[in-house]
C-alpha positions in Angstrom: 18.0 -27.0 -6.7 18.1 -23.1 -7.5 20.3 -22.6 -10.4 22.0 -19.3 -11.9 19.6 -20.0 -15.0 16.6 -20.3 -12.9 17.5 -17.2 -11.0 17.7 -15.6 -14.2 14.2 -17.0 -15.4 13.0 -15.7 -12.1 14.2 -12.1 -12.5 12.7 -12.0 -16.4 9.6 -12.9 -14.9 9.9 -10.3 -12.3 10.4 -7.5 -15.0 7.4 -9.0 -17.2 5.3 -8.8 -14.5 6.2 -5.2 -13.7 5.6 -4.5 -17.7 2.3 -6.0 -17.5 1.4 -3.5 -14.7 2.5 -0.6 -16.5 0.8 -1.7 -19.9 -2.7 -2.1 -18.1 -2.3 1.0 -16.5 -3.2 2.9 -19.2 -7.1 1.4 -19.0 -8.4 3.7 -17.0 -11.9 2.6 -15.1 -13.8 3.8 -12.2 -16.2 1.4 -10.0 -18.7 2.9 -7.2 -18.1 0.7 -4.4 -20.7 2.4 -1.9 -22.5 6.0 -1.9 -19.7 8.5 -2.4 -17.1 5.8 -2.3 -15.1 4.6 -5.8 -12.3 2.8 -7.0 -9.8 4.2 -9.8 -7.8 2.1 -11.6 -7.3 -1.5 -14.1 -8.1 -3.6 -11.5 -5.1 -5.6 -12.1 -2.4 -2.5 -12.2 -2.5 -0.1 -9.4 -5.9 0.9 -8.0 -6.6 4.0 -5.5 -9.8 4.6 -3.8 -11.3 8.2 -3.6 -14.2 9.7 -1.2 -16.6 12.1 -2.2 -18.3 14.1 0.2 -19.9 17.2 0.7 -17.0 19.5 1.5 -14.4 18.0 -0.9 -12.7 14.5 -2.1 -10.1 12.3 -0.2 -7.6 10.0 -2.3 -6.2 7.0 -0.9 -2.8 6.2 -2.5 -1.2 8.9 -5.4 0.8 6.3 -6.6 3.3 8.4 -9.4 2.3 11.3 -11.4 0.9 9.9 -14.5 -2.0 8.0 -11.9 -2.3 10.8 -10.1 -3.1 12.7 -13.4 -5.5 10.1 -14.6 -7.2 9.6 -11.3 -7.9 13.4 -10.9 -9.5 13.5 -14.3 -11.5 11.0 -13.5 -12.8 12.3 -10.0 -13.6 15.6 -12.1 -16.0 13.4 -14.1 -17.8 12.4 -10.7 -17.9 15.6 -8.8 -16.7 19.4 -9.4 -15.6 19.2 -5.5 -11.7 19.7 -4.9 -9.4 17.0 -3.7 -8.6 18.0 -0.1 -6.6 15.3 1.1 -4.9 12.5 -0.5 -4.1 9.7 2.3 -0.6 7.8 1.7 -1.3 4.0 3.0 2.6 3.8 3.5 6.1 4.4 2.5 7.0 2.9 -0.5 7.5 4.8 -3.2 5.6 3.4 -6.0 2.1 3.8 -3.5 3.3 7.4 -2.2 4.4 8.9 -5.6 2.3 11.8 -7.6 1.4 13.9 -4.8 2.4 16.9 -6.2 -0.6 16.5 -8.8 -3.0 17.2 -5.9 -1.1 19.5 -3.7 -1.0 21.8 -6.5 -4.6 21.6 -6.5 -4.4 22.8 -3.0 -4.7 19.3 -1.3 -3.4 18.2 2.1 -1.0 14.9 1.9 -1.4 13.0 5.0 0.6 10.1 6.1 1.6 8.3 9.4 4.7 9.6 11.0 6.5 6.2 10.7 6.4 6.7 6.8 7.1 9.9 7.0 10.5 9.5 8.5 11.2 7.1 5.7 10.0 9.4 3.2 11.9 12.4 4.5 15.5 10.1 4.7 14.4 8.6 1.1 13.5 11.4 -1.5 12.5 10.1 -4.8 11.9 12.9 -7.8 8.1 11.7 -7.7 7.6 11.8 -4.2 6.3 15.0 -2.2 6.5 14.9 1.3 3.1 14.9 3.9 2.1 18.0 4.6 0.2 16.7 7.6 1.6 14.0 9.9 -0.2 11.4 12.1 0.5 8.9 15.0 -0.6 5.9 17.3 -2.8 3.3 16.2 -5.8 5.1 15.3 -6.9 8.6 13.4 -10.3 9.4 12.5 -10.4 12.1 9.2 -13.8 13.9 9.1 -14.9 15.6 6.0 -17.9 17.2 5.3 -20.5 13.9 6.0 -18.1 11.4 5.5 -15.6 9.7 8.6 -12.5 7.8 7.5 -10.5 5.3 10.2 -7.3 5.3 9.8 -5.9 1.9 11.2 -2.2 1.6 11.8 -1.1 -2.1 11.1 2.4 -1.7 12.8 5.1 -4.1 11.3 3.6 -6.4 8.3 5.0 -4.2 5.1 6.8 -1.0 4.9 6.6 1.7 7.2 3.3 3.4 8.6 1.0 0.8 7.0 -2.4 2.4 7.2 -5.8 0.5 6.0 -8.5 3.1 5.4 -12.0 2.2 6.4 -15.3 4.0 6.2 -17.4 2.7 8.9 -20.8 3.8 7.8 -20.6 2.9 4.3 -18.8 -0.6 5.2 -15.8 0.0 2.6 -12.0 -0.7 3.2 -9.0 0.5 1.2 -6.4 -1.7 1.6 -2.9 -1.7 0.1 -0.4 -4.4 -0.7 -1.2 -6.7 2.3 -3.8 -8.4 0.5 -3.6 -9.2 -3.2 -6.7 -11.1 -4.4 -6.0 -13.9 -6.5 -2.0 -13.9 -6.5 0.3 -15.5 -4.4 2.9 -13.7 -2.5 5.1 -11.2 -5.2 8.1 -12.6 -6.1 10.6 -12.3 -3.5 7.8 -11.2 -0.9 9.7 -7.7 -0.7 9.7 -5.7 2.8 7.1 -8.2 4.8 7.8 -9.4 8.3 6.0 -12.7 7.7 4.9 -13.5 10.9 3.5 -9.7 11.6 1.9 -9.5 8.1 -0.3 -12.6 9.6 -1.1 -10.7 12.8 -2.0 -7.9 10.7 -4.2 -9.8 8.7 -6.0 -10.9 11.5 -6.5 -7.5 12.9 -8.1 -6.6 9.4 -10.3 -9.5 9.6 -11.7 -7.8 13.0 -12.8 -4.8 11.2 -16.3 -4.6 10.2 -16.6 -4.0 6.3 -18.6 -5.5 3.6 -16.6 -4.5 0.5 -12.7 -3.6 0.0 -10.7 -1.7 -2.7 -7.2 -3.6 -3.1 -4.6 -1.5 -4.4 -3.6 -4.3 -6.3 -6.2 -7.5 -7.6 -6.1 -10.3 -10.0 -9.6 -11.2 -9.5 -12.1 -11.3 -11.7 -14.3 -8.6 -9.6 -12.7 -5.1 -9.2 -14.4 -4.9 -5.6 -13.0 -7.2 -3.3 -14.4 -8.8 0.0 -13.6 -9.9 3.6 -12.9 -13.1 2.2 -9.8 -12.0 0.1 -8.3 -11.2 3.2 -9.0 -14.5 4.7 -7.6 -16.2 1.8 -4.4 -14.2 1.9 -4.0 -15.3 5.4 -4.9 -19.0 5.0 -2.2 -19.0 1.8 0.6 -17.6 4.0 -0.3 -20.0 6.6 -0.4 -23.0 4.4 2.7 -22.6 3.2 4.1 -21.9 6.6 2.6 -25.3 7.5 3.9 -26.7 4.3 7.5 -25.6 5.2 7.7 -27.1 8.5 6.3 -30.5 7.5 9.5 -30.4 4.7 11.7 -29.9 7.9 10.3 -32.5 10.0 11.1 -35.0 7.0 14.6 -34.1 7.0 14.4 -32.7 3.4 17.6 -30.9 2.6 17.2 -26.8 2.8 17.5 -26.3 -1.5 15.1 -29.2 -2.2 12.4 -27.9 -0.3 10.9 -25.3 -3.0 10.9 -28.0 -5.2 8.6 -30.2 -2.9 6.0 -27.7 -2.1 2.8 -27.8 -3.9 -0.6 -25.8 -2.6 -3.2 -27.1 -5.4 -5.7 -25.2 -3.5 -4.0 -22.3 -4.9 -2.8 -23.3 -8.4 -4.9 -21.3 -10.3 -4.0 -17.8 -8.4 -1.9 -15.7 -10.7 2.3 -16.1 -10.1 1.5 -19.6 -8.7 4.1 -21.5 -11.2 6.3 -18.6 -11.6 6.6 -17.4 -7.9 5.7 -20.0 -5.6 9.3 -21.4 -5.1 10.3 -17.7 -4.5 7.8 -17.4 -1.6 8.9 -20.4 -0.4 12.6 -19.5 -0.5 11.5 -15.8 1.5 9.2 -17.9 3.9 12.1 -20.5 4.9 14.5 -17.9 5.5 12.6 -16.0 7.8 12.0 -19.4 9.9 16.1 -19.7 9.5 17.3 -16.2 9.9 14.8 -14.8 12.0 12.1 -12.3 11.2 12.8 -9.6 8.7 12.5 -6.7 8.2 11.9 -5.8 12.4 12.3 -3.0 14.8 11.1 -2.5 18.2 7.1 -2.1 19.1 6.4 1.3 19.6 4.7 2.3 22.6 1.5 3.1 21.7 1.3 -0.9 19.9 
């Protein structure tokens, strides 16, 4: 049964995880994913992607000012081309912060209209509103010799969730909806579980060989499509395990302690967060899906 003591321990684990992310973020690295396509970050903190073209650079997710300054410095070690665009994957402050670092260099900040509306209504000291807004399910961002497909993923996580795909290089940038080798983050904030699964199935239909994930606990910095599939399987395996407990008549508050998913026991957060994942998914099944909104006409 969930107790106050266990709840406090869970909160300590959350803050410890956040401190780990902050401490590892100082270890700056750049990896090459394909010709002109790079990952910047730590591999276990926050990762951005940047794309070098013959007419400038495109950045995916500026995160925060400290991260953005390190990213800009790293870009300058690769190319003298200016940063032309910053594509924000979705609305959350921890991904869309730091844009001013690039705007001051002349870059245009770009986000989906759904993300923009939330950002405008929820200002933050480190958040710079996008200069350009796009709408609908798809947009092609063409700069020089590179084409980047922007795919709106609908309800899944946050607002305006966008997966960026380079079709020629077959590299994707995926924020938050996939974190390799990790169970769902703590209490699974701002995720619609079933829509998340739907979005992952859509990503599985995309054509890419390599993926840069905003967060990862994998041994290799550059991921693959398999990470998307394993994330979807984890969610569905968890849903199945919960339904099986419902069918057995297990009392609601006893279910989290009964569920063990041995296939994923080596994943980061398994011991600390699995029971929180169970509670979150159970609540979604019990109360109904949340967050939720009516579908847009273009979906």
